[in-house]
C-alpha positions as CSV (number, residue, x, y, z in Angstrom):
1,X,-22.5,-12.3,7.3
2,X,-19.4,-13.6,9.2
3,X,-15.8,-11.5,8.4
4,X,-12.9,-14.1,8.2
5,X,-10.7,-13.6,11.2
6,X,-7.0,-12.7,9.8
7,X,-4.5,-14.7,7.8
8,X,-2.6,-17.0,10.3
9,X,1.3,-17.0,10.8
10,X,2.2,-20.2,9.3
11,X,-0.2,-19.1,6.4
12,X,2.0,-16.2,5.7
13,X,5.4,-18.1,6.2
14,X,3.8,-20.4,3.8
15,X,3.3,-17.7,1.1
16,X,6.9,-16.1,1.6
17,X,8.4,-20.2,1.7
18,X,6.5,-19.9,-2.1
19,X,7.6,-16.5,-3.1
20,X,11.2,-15.8,-1.8
21,X,12.9,-16.3,-5.1
22,X,10.1,-13.6,-6.6
23,X,9.8,-10.6,-3.9
24,X,12.2,-8.6,-3.2
25,X,13.7,-8.6,0.9
26,X,13.0,-5.1,1.1
27,X,16.1,-3.2,3.2
28,X,15.6,-1.0,6.5
29,X,17.6,1.7,7.2
30,X,17.8,3.9,10.2
31,X,17.4,7.6,9.5
32,X,19.9,9.7,10.8
33,X,19.1,12.7,9.2
34,X,20.0,16.2,10.6
35,X,17.1,17.9,9.6
36,X,15.0,14.7,11.2
37,X,17.1,14.9,14.1
38,X,15.7,18.7,14.3
39,X,12.2,17.6,14.1
40,X,11.9,14.5,16.1
41,X,14.8,14.9,18.7
42,X,13.6,12.1,21.0
43,X,12.7,9.2,18.2
44,X,14.7,7.0,16.2
45,X,13.3,6.4,12.7
46,X,14.2,3.1,11.0
47,X,12.9,3.0,7.7
48,X,11.5,0.1,5.3
49,X,12.4,0.7,1.6
50,X,8.6,-0.8,0.4
51,X,9.4,1.5,-3.1
52,X,12.6,-0.9,-3.8
53,X,9.9,-4.2,-4.1
54,X,8.9,-5.6,-7.2
55,X,7.1,-3.4,-9.3
56,X,8.6,-0.3,-6.8
57,X,5.4,-0.9,-5.0
58,X,4.1,-3.0,-1.9
59,X,1.5,-3.8,-4.1
60,X,3.6,-7.0,-6.1
61,X,3.2,-8.7,-2.5
62,X,-0.7,-9.1,-2.8
63,X,-0.8,-9.1,-6.1
64,X,1.1,-12.3,-6.4
65,X,-0.5,-14.3,-3.6
66,X,-3.7,-13.6,-4.9
67,X,-2.6,-15.4,-8.4
68,X,-1.1,-18.0,-6.8
69,X,-4.9,-18.5,-4.9
70,X,-6.3,-19.7,-7.9
71,X,-7.0,-22.6,-10.0
72,X,-5.1,-23.3,-13.3
73,X,-8.3,-22.7,-15.5
74,X,-8.5,-19.2,-13.9
75,X,-4.8,-18.7,-14.6
76,X,-5.0,-19.8,-18.1
77,X,-7.9,-17.3,-18.8
78,X,-6.6,-14.4,-16.9
79,X,-7.0,-11.3,-15.0
80,X,-7.8,-7.7,-15.0
81,X,-7.6,-4.8,-12.6
82,X,-8.9,-1.3,-11.8
83,X,-6.6,1.0,-10.3
84,X,-4.6,4.3,-10.4
85,X,-1.8,2.9,-11.8
86,X,0.2,0.9,-9.0
87,X,-2.2,-2.1,-8.4
88,X,-3.0,-2.6,-12.3
89,X,1.3,-2.5,-12.7
90,X,1.6,-5.3,-9.9
91,X,-1.5,-7.2,-11.6
92,X,0.1,-7.2,-14.9
93,X,4.1,-8.2,-13.0
94,X,2.2,-11.4,-11.4
95,X,0.7,-12.2,-14.0
96,X,3.7,-11.9,-16.3
97,X,5.2,-14.3,-13.4
98,X,2.3,-16.9,-13.3
99,X,2.4,-16.7,-17.2
100,X,-1.3,-15.6,-17.6
101,X,-2.9,-13.0,-20.0
102,X,-3.6,-9.7,-18.1
103,X,-6.0,-6.6,-19.5
104,X,-5.7,-3.8,-16.9
105,X,-8.1,-0.5,-16.7
106,X,-6.2,2.8,-15.4
107,X,-8.3,5.9,-14.4
108,X,-6.6,8.7,-16.1
109,X,-5.0,10.8,-15.9
110,X,-2.6,8.4,-14.5
111,X,1.1,8.9,-13.8
112,X,2.9,7.9,-17.3
113,X,5.5,6.0,-15.3
114,X,2.9,3.6,-14.2
115,X,1.0,3.2,-17.5
116,X,5.0,2.5,-18.9
117,X,5.3,0.0,-16.3
118,X,1.7,-1.9,-16.6
119,X,2.7,-2.4,-20.8
120,X,6.4,-3.3,-20.5
121,X,5.0,-6.4,-18.8
122,X,3.1,-7.1,-21.0
123,X,-0.9,-6.5,-20.1
124,X,-3.1,-5.0,-22.1
125,X,-3.8,-1.4,-21.2
126,X,-6.8,0.7,-20.8
127,X,-7.1,3.8,-20.1
128,X,-10.1,5.6,-18.9
129,X,-10.5,9.0,-17.0
130,X,-13.9,8.5,-15.2
131,X,-13.5,6.3,-12.1
132,X,-17.0,5.2,-12.1
133,X,-16.8,3.9,-15.8
134,X,-13.2,2.6,-15.3
135,X,-14.9,0.4,-12.2
136,X,-17.4,-0.6,-14.9
137,X,-15.1,-1.4,-17.8
138,X,-13.3,-4.1,-15.5
139,X,-16.1,-5.1,-14.8
140,X,-17.2,-6.2,-18.2
141,X,-13.8,-7.6,-18.7
142,X,-14.7,-10.0,-16.0
143,X,-17.9,-11.2,-17.2
144,X,-17.2,-11.2,-20.9
145,X,-13.9,-12.1,-21.3
146,X,-13.9,-14.6,-18.0
147,X,-11.0,-12.7,-16.2
148,X,-10.4,-12.9,-12.5
149,X,-11.1,-9.5,-11.1
150,X,-8.3,-9.3,-8.5
151,X,-8.8,-6.5,-5.4
152,X,-6.7,-3.6,-4.9
153,X,-7.0,-4.1,-1.3
154,X,-9.5,-6.7,-0.3
155,X,-9.4,-10.1,0.8
156,X,-7.6,-12.7,2.8
157,X,-5.2,-12.8,0.0
158,X,-4.0,-9.3,0.0
159,X,-3.6,-9.5,3.8
160,X,-1.2,-12.5,3.8
161,X,0.8,-10.5,0.8
162,X,1.2,-7.6,3.4
163,X,1.3,-9.8,6.1
164,X,4.6,-10.7,4.8
165,X,5.7,-7.3,4.9
166,X,4.8,-6.8,8.6
167,X,6.6,-10.3,9.8
168,X,9.3,-9.4,7.5
169,X,10.0,-6.3,9.0
170,X,10.6,-7.4,12.9
171,X,12.6,-9.7,11.7
172,X,15.2,-7.3,10.8
173,X,14.0,-4.7,12.9
174,X,13.0,-6.3,16.4
175,X,13.3,-3.9,18.9
176,X,10.4,-1.3,17.2
177,X,8.1,0.5,19.4
178,X,5.8,1.1,16.8
179,X,4.8,1.4,12.9
180,X,4.0,4.1,10.6
181,X,1.9,2.7,7.6
182,X,-0.1,4.7,4.7
183,X,-3.7,4.0,4.5
184,X,-5.6,4.0,1.4
185,X,-8.7,1.1,1.3
186,X,-7.1,-0.5,4.0
187,X,-5.4,-3.7,2.9
188,X,-1.8,-2.8,3.7
189,X,-2.3,-2.0,7.5
190,X,-4.7,-4.6,7.6
191,X,-2.2,-7.2,7.0
192,X,0.5,-5.7,8.6
193,X,-1.3,-5.2,11.8
194,X,-2.4,-8.5,12.0
195,X,0.7,-10.6,11.4
196,X,2.8,-7.8,13.9
197,X,0.0,-8.1,16.7
198,X,0.5,-12.0,16.3
199,X,4.5,-11.4,17.0
200,X,4.4,-8.9,19.1
201,X,1.2,-7.2,20.2
202,X,3.0,-4.7,22.3
203,X,3.9,-3.0,19.4
204,X,1.8,0.3,18.6
205,X,0.5,0.4,15.1
206,X,-0.4,3.6,13.7
207,X,-2.1,4.5,10.3
208,X,-1.4,7.6,8.1
209,X,-4.0,9.0,5.7
210,X,-4.5,12.1,3.6
211,X,-7.3,14.4,4.9
212,X,-8.7,14.5,1.5
213,X,-8.8,10.7,0.9
214,X,-10.1,9.6,4.8
215,X,-12.3,6.5,4.3
216,X,-10.6,4.9,7.0
217,X,-11.4,7.9,9.0
218,X,-14.7,7.9,8.3
219,X,-15.6,3.8,8.6
220,X,-13.6,4.0,11.9
221,X,-15.9,7.1,13.2
222,X,-19.2,5.0,11.8
223,X,-17.9,1.5,13.5
224,X,-18.5,0.2,9.9
225,X,-16.9,0.6,5.9
226,X,-17.9,3.1,4.8
227,X,-18.1,5.4,0.9
228,X,-15.8,8.6,1.6
229,X,-17.7,11.3,1.1
230,X,-14.2,13.2,-0.4
231,X,-11.7,11.9,-2.7
232,X,-9.2,15.2,-3.5
233,X,-5.6,14.5,-2.3
234,X,-2.1,14.7,-4.5
235,X,-1.6,11.2,-2.7
236,X,-3.7,9.5,-6.2
237,X,-2.5,6.1,-4.4
238,X,-3.9,6.6,-1.1
239,X,-7.4,7.5,-2.9
240,X,-9.8,4.8,-2.2
241,X,-13.2,5.7,-3.1
242,X,-14.2,3.4,0.1
243,X,-13.4,0.6,2.7
244,X,-14.1,-2.3,2.7
245,X,-15.3,-5.2,5.3
246,X,-12.8,-7.2,5.4
247,X,-9.7,-4.8,5.6
248,X,-11.4,-2.9,7.6
249,X,-12.5,-5.3,10.5
250,X,-8.4,-6.2,10.3
251,X,-7.3,-3.1,10.0
252,X,-10.1,-1.3,13.0
253,X,-9.1,-4.6,15.0
254,X,-5.2,-4.2,15.2
255,X,-4.7,-0.3,14.1
256,X,-3.8,1.7,17.2
257,X,-4.5,5.0,16.2
258,X,-4.7,7.3,13.0
259,X,-3.4,10.0,12.0
260,X,-4.5,12.4,9.1
261,X,-2.5,14.8,7.1
262,X,-2.7,17.5,4.5
263,X,-1.3,18.0,0.8
264,X,1.4,20.7,2.1
265,X,2.5,18.2,4.6
266,X,3.3,15.2,2.1
267,X,4.5,18.1,0.0
268,X,6.9,18.6,2.8
269,X,7.6,15.4,3.7
270,X,8.8,14.5,-0.1
271,X,11.1,17.5,-0.1
272,X,12.9,15.9,3.4
273,X,13.2,12.6,1.7
274,X,14.7,14.0,-1.2
275,X,16.7,16.3,1.1
276,X,18.4,13.6,3.0
277,X,17.4,10.1,1.7
278,X,18.4,10.9,-1.9
279,X,15.1,9.3,-3.1
280,X,11.8,10.7,-5.2
281,X,8.9,9.6,-4.3
282,X,5.3,9.9,-4.7
283,X,2.5,11.6,-2.4
284,X,1.7,8.3,-0.5
285,X,5.2,7.1,-0.1
286,X,5.2,10.1,1.8
287,X,2.5,10.4,3.8
288,X,3.8,7.9,6.8
289,X,6.9,10.4,7.1
290,X,4.8,13.2,7.5
291,X,2.2,11.5,10.1
292,X,5.3,10.6,12.0
293,X,6.8,14.1,11.8
294,X,3.4,16.3,12.1
295,X,0.1,14.5,13.9
296,X,1.5,11.3,15.5
297,X,4.9,13.3,16.5
298,X,4.1,13.5,20.3
299,X,3.3,9.9,20.7
300,X,6.0,8.6,18.9
301,X,8.5,10.3,21.1
302,X,11.4,8.2,22.9
303,X,10.3,5.2,20.5
304,X,12.3,3.3,17.7
305,X,9.9,3.8,15.1
306,X,9.5,2.0,11.8
307,X,8.3,4.2,8.8
308,X,7.2,2.6,5.6
309,X,7.8,4.0,2.3
310,X,5.2,2.2,0.8
311,X,6.6,2.9,-3.3
312,X,6.9,4.9,-5.7
313,X,6.1,5.3,-9.5
314,X,6.6,8.7,-10.2
315,X,8.0,10.6,-13.3
316,X,10.0,13.3,-13.1
317,X,8.5,16.6,-14.0
318,X,5.6,15.3,-11.7
319,X,7.6,15.0,-8.8
320,X,8.9,19.0,-9.4
321,X,5.2,20.1,-10.0
322,X,4.1,18.4,-6.7
323,X,6.7,20.0,-4.5
324,X,7.1,23.4,-6.1
């Protein structure tokens, strides 16, 4: 089967025009803290605060792009989704925007902040404590109720949505030398990388992935999309059980390298972001910072580096437990 090519810049621009009043143009800020200066004295870091996006994560971009691609009869029947929470929240919001019913399945235990958000946007929420059962349930919802399943990271619409993030980022910081982007299933880095490499091919695009959920690393080693041999990381939003063909093809084509980090490195990055940026972030959000200051640091010395804070839906109790 032939894999589709990346979305064009024209497609991404057209999507941005349609959603300009719905999607937040999230800010970019140069990080000048004393502690980060000690850890990376020769690196200039600019943070993209995508955690300020609608629903609190980048997922809103892809979910809305997917919804916009559906015909009216499918919008009327509604959508469904399964995730650890952030994708379910984004689909709930996008359905609210489009006037469509949403029935989402969240794999528990999930962060209470995500469950609350999905319900606040009007979605019917089911909690299932087994990932395999949760995926089967959402397939049943699709079959029995006629709702369209919105995939969390795979597909051209997702890449158009995340590609818009990359295009926006380069408009805000046109002199970047490199980007560091968290990797779960790969839909984020697939779209951002595809857009950025079309605009400025010389920019280095690096992924950041937990050791305990490294399906992209394993897929790159196998030169094909594979299932993860294990999924065990505090970065629950990045615990994709596998890579998929389309997102893997874009990520592998446009990503220059991948830095893997452990849970303790992620915790330390969470503490650092709280200390210097005054933000309480979930583990997935801190993964790019951990990689930039850890395994990728030597390659980024002397560079102007864009680091993505991809999103953060976490409650105080969970945050405190994780960093302590």
